[in-house]
C-alpha positions as YAML, in Angstrom:
chain: A
units: angstrom
residues:
- id: 1
  name: MET
  ca: [18.77, -9.68, 5.56]
- id: 2
  name: THR
  ca: [18.11, -11.16, 2.34]
- id: 3
  name: MET
  ca: [17.51, -9.58, -0.94]
- id: 4
  name: MET
  ca: [18.37, -10.32, -4.49]
- id: 5
  name: LEU
  ca: [16.38, -10.77, -7.41]
- id: 6
  name: SER
  ca: [17.51, -13.27, -10.17]
- id: 7
  name: PRO
  ca: [18.78, -11.35, -13.31]
- id: 8
  name: GLU
  ca: [15.83, -13.77, -15.01]
- id: 9
  name: ASP
  ca: [13.30, -11.91, -12.83]
- id: 10
  name: PRO
  ca: [10.47, -10.21, -14.92]
- id: 11
  name: CYS
  ca: [11.47, -6.96, -13.31]
- id: 12
  name: PHE
  ca: [14.59, -7.20, -15.62]
- id: 13
  name: THR
  ca: [12.81, -8.01, -18.98]
- id: 14
  name: THR
  ca: [14.48, -6.54, -21.82]
- id: 15
  name: ILE
  ca: [13.87, -2.93, -22.62]
- id: 16
  name: ARG
  ca: [14.61, -1.86, -26.16]
- id: 17
  name: ARG
  ca: [15.45, 1.88, -26.68]
- id: 18
  name: ARG
  ca: [14.49, 3.57, -29.93]
- id: 19
  name: ARG
  ca: [18.00, 3.64, -31.25]
- id: 20
  name: ASP
  ca: [18.11, -0.38, -30.69]
- id: 21
  name: LEU
  ca: [14.98, -0.74, -32.68]
- id: 22
  name: LEU
  ca: [16.31, 1.66, -35.53]
- id: 23
  name: ALA
  ca: [19.56, -0.50, -35.66]
- id: 24
  name: ASP
  ca: [17.46, -3.66, -36.24]
- id: 25
  name: GLY
  ca: [15.83, -2.19, -39.11]
- id: 26
  name: TYR
  ca: [12.68, -0.33, -37.61]
- id: 27
  name: THR
  ca: [11.84, 3.07, -38.57]
- id: 28
  name: ASP
  ca: [9.73, 5.65, -36.69]
- id: 29
  name: THR
  ca: [6.79, 4.72, -38.73]
- id: 30
  name: THR
  ca: [6.93, 0.83, -38.19]
- id: 31
  name: ILE
  ca: [7.72, 1.55, -34.30]
- id: 32
  name: ARG
  ca: [4.30, 3.27, -34.20]
- id: 33
  name: ALA
  ca: [2.78, 0.63, -36.32]
- id: 34
  name: ALA
  ca: [4.09, -2.08, -34.09]
- id: 35
  name: VAL
  ca: [2.76, -0.32, -30.92]
- id: 36
  name: ARG
  ca: [-0.88, 0.00, -32.65]
- id: 37
  name: ASP
  ca: [-0.61, -3.68, -33.32]
- id: 38
  name: GLY
  ca: [0.43, -4.75, -29.83]
- id: 39
  name: ALA
  ca: [3.85, -6.14, -30.96]
- id: 40
  name: LEU
  ca: [5.47, -3.57, -28.90]
- id: 41
  name: HIS
  ca: [4.48, -1.66, -25.82]
- id: 42
  name: ARG
  ca: [5.81, 1.79, -25.27]
- id: 43
  name: ILE
  ca: [6.98, 2.12, -21.65]
- id: 44
  name: ARG
  ca: [7.80, 5.71, -21.96]
- id: 45
  name: HIS
  ca: [9.51, 7.96, -24.44]
- id: 46
  name: GLY
  ca: [11.99, 6.22, -26.45]
- id: 47
  name: ALA
  ca: [11.64, 2.86, -24.47]
- id: 48
  name: TYR
  ca: [9.87, -0.21, -25.79]
- id: 49
  name: VAL
  ca: [9.26, -3.82, -24.61]
- id: 50
  name: ASP
  ca: [7.88, -6.89, -26.62]
- id: 51
  name: GLY
  ca: [3.87, -6.38, -26.51]
- id: 52
  name: HIS
  ca: [3.18, -9.87, -25.57]
- id: 53
  name: VAL
  ca: [5.61, -10.07, -22.59]
- id: 54
  name: TRP
  ca: [4.18, -6.85, -21.42]
- id: 55
  name: LEU
  ca: [0.57, -8.48, -21.11]
- id: 56
  name: SER
  ca: [2.11, -11.28, -18.99]
- id: 57
  name: LEU
  ca: [3.86, -8.91, -16.60]
- id: 58
  name: ASP
  ca: [2.10, -8.05, -13.10]
- id: 59
  name: ARG
  ca: [1.91, -4.71, -11.57]
- id: 60
  name: GLU
  ca: [5.10, -4.65, -9.87]
- id: 61
  name: ALA
  ca: [7.32, -5.94, -12.92]
- id: 62
  name: ARG
  ca: [5.61, -3.34, -15.22]
- id: 63
  name: HIS
  ca: [6.47, -0.44, -12.76]
- id: 64
  name: ALA
  ca: [9.99, -1.82, -12.44]
- id: 65
  name: LEU
  ca: [10.55, -1.44, -16.33]
- id: 66
  name: LEU
  ca: [9.06, 2.16, -16.14]
- id: 67
  name: ALA
  ca: [11.63, 2.86, -13.31]
- id: 68
  name: ARG
  ca: [14.46, 1.33, -15.26]
- id: 69
  name: ALA
  ca: [13.66, 3.29, -18.38]
- id: 70
  name: ALA
  ca: [13.54, 6.50, -16.51]
- id: 71
  name: TYR
  ca: [16.84, 5.65, -14.69]
- id: 72
  name: ALA
  ca: [18.48, 5.12, -18.00]
- id: 73
  name: THR
  ca: [17.72, 8.44, -19.28]
- id: 74
  name: ALA
  ca: [18.24, 10.44, -16.13]
- id: 75
  name: ARG
  ca: [20.48, 13.30, -16.81]
- id: 76
  name: THR
  ca: [22.05, 13.40, -13.43]
- id: 77
  name: GLY
  ca: [23.40, 10.62, -11.06]
- id: 78
  name: SER
  ca: [20.13, 9.22, -9.48]
- id: 79
  name: VAL
  ca: [18.83, 6.15, -7.37]
- id: 80
  name: VAL
  ca: [15.63, 4.29, -8.09]
- id: 81
  name: SER
  ca: [13.81, 5.22, -4.77]
- id: 82
  name: HIS
  ca: [10.35, 5.36, -2.97]
- id: 83
  name: VAL
  ca: [7.84, 3.34, -4.76]
- id: 84
  name: SER
  ca: [9.90, 2.36, -7.64]
- id: 85
  name: ALA
  ca: [12.45, 0.70, -5.28]
- id: 86
  name: LEU
  ca: [9.82, -1.72, -3.94]
- id: 87
  name: PRO
  ca: [9.54, -4.17, -6.91]
- id: 88
  name: PHE
  ca: [13.47, -4.56, -6.78]
- id: 89
  name: HIS
  ca: [12.91, -5.87, -3.18]
- id: 90
  name: GLY
  ca: [10.26, -8.17, -4.12]
- id: 91
  name: ALA
  ca: [7.69, -5.89, -2.08]
- id: 92
  name: PRO
  ca: [4.12, -5.08, -3.14]
- id: 93
  name: THR
  ca: [3.09, -1.68, -4.46]
- id: 94
  name: TRP
  ca: [-0.35, -1.96, -3.50]
- id: 95
  name: GLY
  ca: [-2.16, 1.47, -2.78]
- id: 96
  name: PHE
  ca: [0.54, 3.57, -4.50]
- id: 97
  name: ASP
  ca: [0.10, 5.24, -8.00]
- id: 98
  name: VAL
  ca: [2.39, 3.29, -10.24]
- id: 99
  name: GLY
  ca: [1.73, 5.74, -13.00]
- id: 100
  name: GLU
  ca: [5.18, 7.25, -12.72]
- id: 101
  name: ALA
  ca: [8.76, 6.46, -11.65]
- id: 102
  name: HIS
  ca: [10.44, 7.69, -8.54]
- id: 103
  name: LEU
  ca: [14.24, 8.64, -8.60]
- id: 104
  name: THR
  ca: [16.26, 10.63, -5.93]
- id: 105
  name: ARG
  ca: [18.72, 12.85, -7.31]
- id: 106
  name: GLU
  ca: [22.39, 12.83, -5.82]
- id: 107
  name: ASP
  ca: [23.25, 16.21, -6.92]
- id: 108
  name: HIS
  ca: [21.52, 17.80, -4.32]
- id: 109
  name: LYS
  ca: [19.53, 20.08, -6.71]
- id: 110
  name: ALA
  ca: [15.74, 20.66, -6.00]
- id: 111
  name: GLY
  ca: [13.70, 17.73, -7.05]
- id: 112
  name: ARG
  ca: [11.19, 18.05, -9.80]
- id: 113
  name: HIS
  ca: [8.20, 16.38, -11.65]
- id: 114
  name: GLU
  ca: [8.43, 15.94, -15.44]
- id: 115
  name: ALA
  ca: [7.41, 13.56, -17.99]
- id: 116
  name: GLY
  ca: [6.21, 10.59, -15.62]
- id: 117
  name: VAL
  ca: [9.27, 10.91, -13.57]
- id: 118
  name: GLN
  ca: [9.03, 12.26, -9.87]
- id: 119
  name: GLN
  ca: [12.52, 13.36, -8.92]
- id: 120
  name: HIS
  ca: [13.47, 13.73, -5.30]
- id: 121
  name: ARG
  ca: [16.12, 15.37, -3.31]
- id: 122
  name: GLY
  ca: [17.86, 14.04, -0.46]
- id: 123
  name: VAL
  ca: [21.23, 13.31, 1.16]
- id: 124
  name: VAL
  ca: [22.04, 9.75, 0.31]
- id: 125
  name: LEU
  ca: [24.65, 7.84, 2.34]
- id: 126
  name: PRO
  ca: [26.68, 5.05, 1.11]
- id: 127
  name: GLU
  ca: [24.71, 2.48, 3.01]
- id: 128
  name: ASP
  ca: [21.38, 3.70, 1.52]
- id: 129
  name: VAL
  ca: [21.92, 2.32, -1.71]
- id: 130
  name: VAL
  ca: [22.23, -1.32, -3.20]
- id: 131
  name: ASP
  ca: [23.33, -2.59, -6.65]
- id: 132
  name: VAL
  ca: [20.68, -4.91, -8.06]
- id: 133
  name: HIS
  ca: [22.26, -6.20, -11.48]
- id: 134
  name: GLY
  ca: [24.14, -2.66, -12.28]
- id: 135
  name: LEU
  ca: [20.81, -0.71, -11.06]
- id: 136
  name: ARG
  ca: [21.40, 1.71, -8.13]
- id: 137
  name: VAL
  ca: [18.40, 1.01, -5.88]
- id: 138
  name: MET
  ca: [17.61, 2.41, -2.48]
- id: 139
  name: SER
  ca: [18.01, -0.12, 0.25]
- id: 140
  name: ALA
  ca: [15.04, -1.73, 2.00]
- id: 141
  name: THR
  ca: [15.60, 0.30, 5.18]
- id: 142
  name: ARG
  ca: [15.77, 3.64, 3.05]
- id: 143
  name: THR
  ca: [12.81, 2.74, 0.93]
- id: 144
  name: ALA
  ca: [10.56, 1.85, 4.02]
- id: 145
  name: LEU
  ca: [11.29, 5.41, 5.54]
- id: 146
  name: GLU
  ca: [10.75, 6.97, 2.19]
- id: 147
  name: LEU
  ca: [7.48, 5.64, 1.84]
- id: 148
  name: THR
  ca: [6.20, 7.13, 4.93]
- id: 149
  name: THR
  ca: [6.53, 10.64, 3.46]
- id: 150
  name: LEU
  ca: [4.28, 10.04, 0.62]
- id: 151
  name: ASP
  ca: [0.86, 10.65, 2.40]
- id: 152
  name: HIS
  ca: [-0.46, 7.07, 1.72]
- id: 153
  name: PRO
  ca: [0.03, 5.55, 5.19]
- id: 154
  name: GLU
  ca: [-1.98, 2.37, 4.46]
- id: 155
  name: ALA
  ca: [-0.03, 1.57, 1.60]
- id: 156
  name: ALA
  ca: [3.39, 2.30, 3.27]
- id: 157
  name: LEU
  ca: [2.24, 0.05, 6.23]
- id: 158
  name: VAL
  ca: [1.53, -2.81, 3.53]
- id: 159
  name: ALA
  ca: [4.80, -2.38, 2.02]
- id: 160
  name: ILE
  ca: [6.97, -1.85, 5.19]
- id: 161
  name: CYS
  ca: [5.43, -4.99, 6.96]
- id: 162
  name: PHE
  ca: [6.29, -6.92, 4.03]
- id: 163
  name: LEU
  ca: [9.93, -5.79, 4.01]
- id: 164
  name: LEU
  ca: [10.22, -6.62, 7.87]
- id: 165
  name: HIS
  ca: [8.50, -10.17, 7.30]
- id: 166
  name: THR
  ca: [10.80, -10.98, 4.65]
- id: 167
  name: GLU
  ca: [13.92, -9.61, 6.68]
- id: 168
  name: ARG
  ca: [14.72, -7.13, 4.04]
- id: 169
  name: THR
  ca: [15.03, -4.81, 6.99]
- id: 170
  name: THR
  ca: [14.49, -4.75, 10.94]
- id: 171
  name: ALA
  ca: [12.84, -2.29, 13.36]
- id: 172
  name: ASP
  ca: [16.09, -1.57, 14.79]
- id: 173
  name: ALA
  ca: [17.60, -0.54, 11.43]
- id: 174
  name: LEU
  ca: [14.68, 1.55, 10.50]
- id: 175
  name: LEU
  ca: [14.80, 3.37, 13.97]
- id: 176
  name: ALA
  ca: [18.54, 3.91, 13.46]
- id: 177
  name: ARG
  ca: [18.27, 5.32, 10.05]
- id: 178
  name: LEU
  ca: [15.45, 7.55, 11.00]
- id: 179
  name: ASP
  ca: [17.44, 9.05, 13.79]
- id: 180
  name: HIS
  ca: [20.31, 9.59, 11.46]
- id: 181
  name: SER
  ca: [19.06, 12.76, 9.58]
- id: 182
  name: ILE
  ca: [15.75, 11.47, 8.23]
- id: 183
  name: THR
  ca: [13.94, 13.27, 11.02]
- id: 184
  name: LEU
  ca: [15.02, 16.47, 9.17]
- id: 185
  name: TRP
  ca: [13.23, 15.43, 5.93]
- id: 186
  name: PRO
  ca: [9.77, 17.07, 5.05]
- id: 187
  name: ASP
  ca: [6.78, 15.13, 5.32]
- id: 188
  name: THR
  ca: [7.99, 12.76, 7.93]
- id: 189
  name: LEU
  ca: [5.33, 13.62, 10.67]
- id: 190
  name: SER
  ca: [3.70, 10.29, 10.20]
- id: 191
  name: THR
  ca: [6.66, 8.18, 10.18]
- id: 192
  name: ARG
  ca: [7.07, 7.11, 13.59]
- id: 193
  name: ARG
  ca: [3.27, 6.36, 13.94]
- id: 194
  name: ILE
  ca: [3.43, 4.24, 11.00]
- id: 195
  name: LEU
  ca: [6.68, 2.46, 12.26]
- id: 196
  name: ARG
  ca: [4.99, 1.95, 15.64]
- id: 197
  name: LEU
  ca: [2.10, -0.15, 13.60]
- id: 198
  name: ALA
  ca: [4.59, -1.88, 11.47]
- id: 199
  name: ASP
  ca: [4.98, -5.58, 12.72]
- id: 200
  name: ARG
  ca: [7.34, -8.34, 11.12]
- id: 201
  name: ARG
  ca: [4.71, -11.13, 12.13]
- id: 202
  name: ILE
  ca: [2.16, -9.58, 9.59]
- id: 203
  name: GLU
  ca: [2.37, -11.84, 6.55]
- id: 204
  name: THR
  ca: [-0.09, -10.47, 3.92]
- id: 205
  name: PRO
  ca: [-1.11, -7.10, 2.72]
- id: 206
  name: ALA
  ca: [-4.61, -7.84, 3.85]
- id: 207
  name: GLU
  ca: [-3.30, -8.33, 7.38]
- id: 208
  name: ALA
  ca: [-1.53, -5.07, 7.35]
- id: 209
  name: ARG
  ca: [-4.72, -3.29, 6.15]
- id: 210
  name: VAL
  ca: [-6.45, -4.68, 9.07]
- id: 211
  name: VAL
  ca: [-4.01, -3.22, 11.38]
- id: 212
  name: HIS
  ca: [-4.39, 0.18, 9.68]
- id: 213
  name: LEU
  ca: [-8.19, -0.14, 9.88]
- id: 214
  name: CYS
  ca: [-8.07, -0.77, 13.57]
- id: 215
  name: TRP
  ca: [-5.69, 2.20, 14.19]
- id: 216
  name: LEU
  ca: [-7.64, 4.46, 12.05]
- id: 217
  name: THR
  ca: [-10.96, 3.78, 13.58]
- id: 218
  name: GLY
  ca: [-9.75, 3.56, 17.21]
- id: 219
  name: LEU
  ca: [-10.23, -0.08, 17.64]
- id: 220
  name: PRO
  ca: [-7.70, -1.76, 20.16]
- id: 221
  name: LEU
  ca: [-4.95, -3.25, 18.14]
- id: 222
  name: PRO
  ca: [-5.07, -7.13, 17.94]
- id: 223
  name: GLU
  ca: [-1.99, -9.28, 18.42]
- id: 224
  name: PRO
  ca: [-1.07, -10.90, 15.23]
- id: 225
  name: GLN
  ca: [-0.37, -14.44, 14.41]
- id: 226
  name: VAL
  ca: [-1.36, -16.11, 17.80]
- id: 227
  name: GLU
  ca: [-0.81, -19.79, 18.29]
- id: 228
  name: ILE
  ca: [-3.75, -21.71, 19.75]
- id: 229
  name: ARG
  ca: [-2.99, -24.72, 21.98]
- id: 230
  name: ASP
  ca: [-5.34, -27.25, 23.74]
- id: 231
  name: HIS
  ca: [-5.02, -27.98, 27.52]
- id: 232
  name: ASN
  ca: [-2.32, -30.57, 26.97]
- id: 233
  name: GLY
  ca: [-0.39, -27.94, 25.25]
- id: 234
  name: ARG
  ca: [-0.93, -29.43, 21.80]
- id: 235
  name: PHE
  ca: [-0.71, -27.10, 18.75]
- id: 236
  name: VAL
  ca: [-4.29, -26.57, 17.31]
- id: 237
  name: GLY
  ca: [-3.80, -23.74, 14.89]
- id: 238
  name: ARG
  ca: [-2.73, -20.26, 14.36]
- id: 239
  name: VAL
  ca: [-5.10, -17.20, 13.73]
- id: 240
  name: ASP
  ca: [-4.32, -14.36, 11.89]
- id: 241
  name: PHE
  ca: [-5.16, -11.81, 14.90]
- id: 242
  name: ALA
  ca: [-6.61, -12.31, 18.40]
- id: 243
  name: TRP
  ca: [-8.16, -9.91, 21.17]
- id: 244
  name: GLN
  ca: [-7.50, -12.47, 24.01]
- id: 245
  name: GLU
  ca: [-8.89, -10.31, 26.43]
- id: 246
  name: PHE
  ca: [-12.40, -10.11, 24.73]
- id: 247
  name: GLY
  ca: [-12.22, -13.87, 23.53]
- id: 248
  name: VAL
  ca: [-12.31, -13.10, 20.01]
- id: 249
  name: PHE
  ca: [-9.96, -13.88, 16.91]
- id: 250
  name: LEU
  ca: [-10.12, -12.46, 13.56]
- id: 251
  name: GLU
  ca: [-9.47, -14.15, 10.17]
- id: 252
  name: VAL
  ca: [-8.72, -12.52, 6.93]
- id: 253
  name: ASP
  ca: [-9.91, -14.52, 3.89]
- id: 254
  name: GLY
  ca: [-7.79, -13.62, 0.80]
- id: 255
  name: ARG
  ca: [-7.13, -15.53, -2.33]
- id: 256
  name: GLU
  ca: [-4.03, -16.79, -1.23]
- id: 257
  name: LYS
  ca: [-5.61, -18.84, 1.50]
- id: 258
  name: TYR
  ca: [-7.46, -20.88, -0.89]
- id: 259
  name: VAL
  ca: [-5.43, -20.85, -4.05]
- id: 260
  name: LYS
  ca: [-1.93, -20.00, -3.52]
- id: 261
  name: TYR
  ca: [-1.52, -22.31, -0.53]
- id: 262
  name: LEU
  ca: [-3.46, -25.43, -1.85]
- id: 263
  name: ARG
  ca: [-2.06, -28.62, -0.73]
- id: 264
  name: GLU
  ca: [-1.08, -31.17, -3.16]
- id: 265
  name: GLY
  ca: [-4.33, -32.67, -4.78]
- id: 266
  name: GLU
  ca: [-6.65, -30.04, -3.17]
- id: 267
  name: THR
  ca: [-9.10, -28.07, -4.81]
- id: 268
  name: ALA
  ca: [-10.39, -24.66, -3.67]
- id: 269
  name: THR
  ca: [-13.43, -26.15, -2.09]
- id: 270
  name: ASP
  ca: [-11.13, -28.67, -0.16]
- id: 271
  name: ALA
  ca: [-9.26, -25.79, 1.16]
- id: 272
  name: VAL
  ca: [-12.30, -23.78, 2.37]
- id: 273
  name: LEU
  ca: [-13.56, -26.92, 4.02]
- id: 274
  name: ARG
  ca: [-10.00, -27.45, 5.72]
- id: 275
  name: GLU
  ca: [-10.21, -23.85, 6.93]
- id: 276
  name: LYS
  ca: [-13.56, -24.09, 8.44]
- id: 277
  name: ARG
  ca: [-12.61, -27.32, 10.47]
- id: 278
  name: ARG
  ca: [-9.73, -25.50, 11.68]
- id: 279
  name: GLU
  ca: [-11.83, -22.59, 12.79]
- id: 280
  name: ASP
  ca: [-14.29, -25.10, 14.54]
- id: 281
  name: ARG
  ca: [-11.34, -26.68, 16.38]
- id: 282
  name: ILE
  ca: [-10.08, -23.25, 17.58]
- id: 283
  name: ARG
  ca: [-13.56, -22.29, 18.51]
- id: 284
  name: ALA
  ca: [-13.95, -25.48, 20.55]
- id: 285
  name: VAL
  ca: [-10.67, -25.16, 22.34]
- id: 286
  name: THR
  ca: [-10.76, -21.52, 23.15]
- id: 287
  name: GLY
  ca: [-14.56, -20.92, 23.34]
- id: 288
  name: TRP
  ca: [-13.62, -17.52, 21.53]
- id: 289
  name: ARG
  ca: [-15.94, -16.08, 18.78]
- id: 290
  name: CYS
  ca: [-14.61, -15.66, 15.17]
- id: 291
  name: ILE
  ca: [-14.80, -12.62, 12.91]
- id: 292
  name: ARG
  ca: [-13.84, -13.20, 9.30]
- id: 293
  name: LEU
  ca: [-12.91, -10.22, 6.94]
- id: 294
  name: THR
  ca: [-12.56, -10.11, 3.13]
- id: 295
  name: TRP
  ca: [-10.62, -7.80, 1.09]
- id: 296
  name: ALA
  ca: [-13.82, -5.92, 0.10]
- id: 297
  name: ASP
  ca: [-14.62, -5.44, 4.01]
- id: 298
  name: LEU
  ca: [-11.28, -3.73, 4.09]
- id: 299
  name: ALA
  ca: [-12.54, -1.22, 1.75]
- id: 300
  name: THR
  ca: [-15.29, 0.21, 4.01]
- id: 301
  name: PRO
  ca: [-13.50, 0.55, 7.26]
- id: 302
  name: GLU
  ca: [-15.92, 2.66, 9.20]
- id: 303
  name: ARG
  ca: [-18.70, -0.07, 8.49]
- id: 304
  name: THR
  ca: [-16.39, -3.06, 9.07]
- id: 305
  name: ALA
  ca: [-15.10, -1.40, 12.43]
- id: 306
  name: ALA
  ca: [-18.60, -0.91, 13.59]
- id: 307
  name: ARG
  ca: [-19.16, -4.63, 13.15]
- id: 308
  name: ILE
  ca: [-15.86, -5.50, 14.87]
- id: 309
  name: ARG
  ca: [-16.89, -3.07, 17.77]
- id: 310
  name: ALA
  ca: [-19.97, -4.77, 18.25]
- id: 311
  name: VAL
  ca: [-18.67, -7.93, 18.91]
- id: 312
  name: LEU
  ca: [-15.83, -6.63, 21.25]
- id: 313
  name: SER
  ca: [-18.43, -4.72, 23.22]
- id: 314
  name: GLY
  ca: [-20.92, -7.40, 23.04]
- id: 315
  name: LEU
  ca: [-18.72, -9.89, 24.62]
- id: 316
  name: ALA
  ca: [-17.20, -7.29, 27.05]
- id: 317
  name: ALA
  ca: [-20.59, -6.69, 28.30]
...
């Protein structure tokens, strides 16, 4: 399993405490003025970051700073956990509320919610915790299981598929830890269901959302990352999903397909045309029909499921 952010990662952007600013010559009045002017950004009470740096940070890095600030001021031994552990595993926080930090107390006292921090209670085993440059963070395995208790199954599936695909954890490790006391946790009724849906072959948040959409609406689950070969066995392409028994494949059009993975010298238009030619070759070899979904389609699961069901049932008939 791999996991270790660089100390230079944006998640470890320097946080300046009030006492540090005062030592540098600030006063409470000038701190407030700097926050108003955007020179400083207040992460939470008594914790600040350079305002221009803050604007450059993504959702995950901003939440990581909030978690670090809460961890630094925790009154009892704590571990960064649940959603707040995700940035330190390089994982997406899509679908979760990142407005408050999550910590798990190690003193066995009841968890509580205060000042933008959700404190959880739980038995923490030594193997549950990893050290990330001096920060105690729940392991990817423990984090994945914790996410299933937060009543956001689609968001949990997105994060867990990422952790599996990037080999931060494995299906065997998740089940082994689940069977070791976690079944006694509250709010774990959906845990096994989410783990059954999770698949290390799923590569993107959009693909994980497709799986959740199919489960939610009662569609048959498609097979992810299906390789297509011609009659000579030569590789033609790989599709995001396929219902081979129905002769249908599904592609999810995300920004990363046309921007993030551009080839050298390509424009976004070139990438779209290349994708269209690939789809044509796959249809010619298989005779299958293609369904394309966008991120917007995933926001209307019932409508999108009806469209998919119409294609599957029509071809089956």
